[in-house]
C-alpha positions as CSV (number, residue, x, y, z in Angstrom):
1,M,17.6,92.1,82.2
2,D,18.1,95.8,82.6
3,N,21.1,96.5,84.9
4,T,20.0,100.1,85.8
5,W,19.3,98.9,89.3
6,L,23.0,98.0,89.8
7,H,24.1,101.5,88.8
8,N,21.6,103.0,91.3
9,F,22.1,100.4,94.0
10,S,22.8,102.0,97.5
11,G,25.9,100.0,98.1
12,A,29.2,100.7,96.3
13,V,30.0,98.1,93.6
14,T,33.4,98.1,92.0
15,I,34.5,95.5,89.4
16,C,37.9,94.8,88.1
17,D,39.3,92.4,85.5
18,T,41.8,89.6,86.1
19,E,44.7,92.1,85.8
20,G,43.1,94.5,88.3
21,I,41.9,97.1,85.8
22,I,38.7,98.7,87.1
23,I,36.0,98.1,84.5
24,Y,32.9,99.2,86.4
25,M,31.9,101.5,89.2
26,N,28.3,102.2,90.1
27,K,27.2,105.7,91.3
28,K,27.8,104.9,95.0
29,S,31.3,103.6,94.2
30,Q,32.1,106.7,92.1
31,S,30.9,109.0,94.9
32,T,32.7,107.0,97.6
33,F,36.0,107.3,95.7
34,A,35.4,110.8,94.4
35,R,38.5,112.2,96.2
36,D,40.5,109.5,94.4
37,G,39.1,110.3,91.0
38,G,35.6,108.8,91.0
39,A,34.5,107.6,87.6
40,G,38.0,108.6,86.4
41,L,39.3,105.4,88.1
42,I,37.7,103.3,85.5
43,G,40.5,102.0,83.4
44,K,43.1,102.3,86.2
45,N,44.6,99.5,88.2
46,V,43.0,98.8,91.5
47,L,46.4,97.9,93.0
48,D,47.5,101.5,92.5
49,C,44.6,102.6,94.7
50,H,45.7,100.6,97.8
51,P,48.7,101.0,100.1
52,E,50.5,98.0,101.6
53,P,49.5,95.5,102.9
54,A,46.2,95.7,101.1
55,R,47.9,96.0,97.8
56,S,49.7,92.6,98.2
57,K,46.5,91.0,99.6
58,L,44.6,92.1,96.4
59,A,47.4,91.0,94.1
60,T,47.2,87.5,95.7
61,M,43.4,87.5,95.5
62,L,43.6,88.3,91.8
63,K,45.9,85.3,91.2
64,T,44.2,82.8,93.5
65,E,40.5,83.8,93.0
66,E,40.1,84.2,96.8
67,T,37.2,85.8,98.7
68,N,37.9,88.4,101.4
69,C,35.4,89.8,103.8
70,Y,35.8,92.3,106.7
71,T,34.3,95.4,108.3
72,I,35.7,98.8,108.6
73,E,34.7,101.9,110.5
74,K,35.6,105.5,109.5
75,N,34.1,108.8,110.6
76,G,31.4,106.9,112.6
77,V,30.3,104.9,109.5
78,K,30.7,101.1,109.6
79,K,30.9,99.2,106.4
80,L,30.9,95.5,105.3
81,I,33.5,95.0,102.6
82,Y,33.0,91.8,100.5
83,Q,35.5,91.1,97.8
84,A,35.0,88.0,95.6
85,P,35.8,86.6,92.2
86,W,33.3,86.9,89.4
87,Y,32.9,84.6,86.5
88,K,31.9,85.0,82.8
89,D,29.4,82.4,81.7
90,T,29.7,80.8,85.2
91,S,33.2,79.3,84.5
92,E,35.7,81.8,83.1
93,Y,37.3,83.9,85.8
94,G,36.6,87.5,85.1
95,G,38.3,89.3,88.0
96,L,37.1,90.7,91.4
97,V,34.0,92.5,92.5
98,E,33.9,94.5,95.7
99,L,30.7,95.3,97.5
100,S,30.9,98.0,100.2
101,L,27.7,98.2,102.3
102,E,27.1,100.7,105.1
103,I,25.9,98.8,108.2
104,P,24.8,99.9,111.7
105,I,27.5,100.1,114.3
106,K,25.6,97.7,116.4
107,M,23.7,95.1,114.5
108,P,21.7,92.1,115.5
109,N,23.0,88.7,114.6
110,Y,20.5,85.8,114.2
111,V,21.6,82.2,114.3
112,R,19.3,80.2,112.1
113,Q,18.8,76.6,112.9
114,P,18.0,74.2,110.1
115,K,14.4,73.0,110.1
116,E,13.9,69.5,111.3
117,D,12.2,67.1,108.9
């Protein structure tokens, strides 16, 4: 499968290995973090990019393979941040992937009920 779509995906995708070393950033991620070094962050430790308490939270997540999800708002832009472990060949822990997706300030929420048989 051609992964060009991922590099051009409209959400920021940042991937680090089990030690926290950034191994991939798509175009959106590079532009989002341009002030911090953009593509130059590849090869750097993600822990060095975060102040406390986020740094300690990420360090714990790297060790425990936890998922973390939250929203942020900055300069009138709201984002969903989803950080989760990724796995090589479905079983070997590879590190963490972070998805950062811009979302509307006010967004509908639909509660789906399971279909009755």
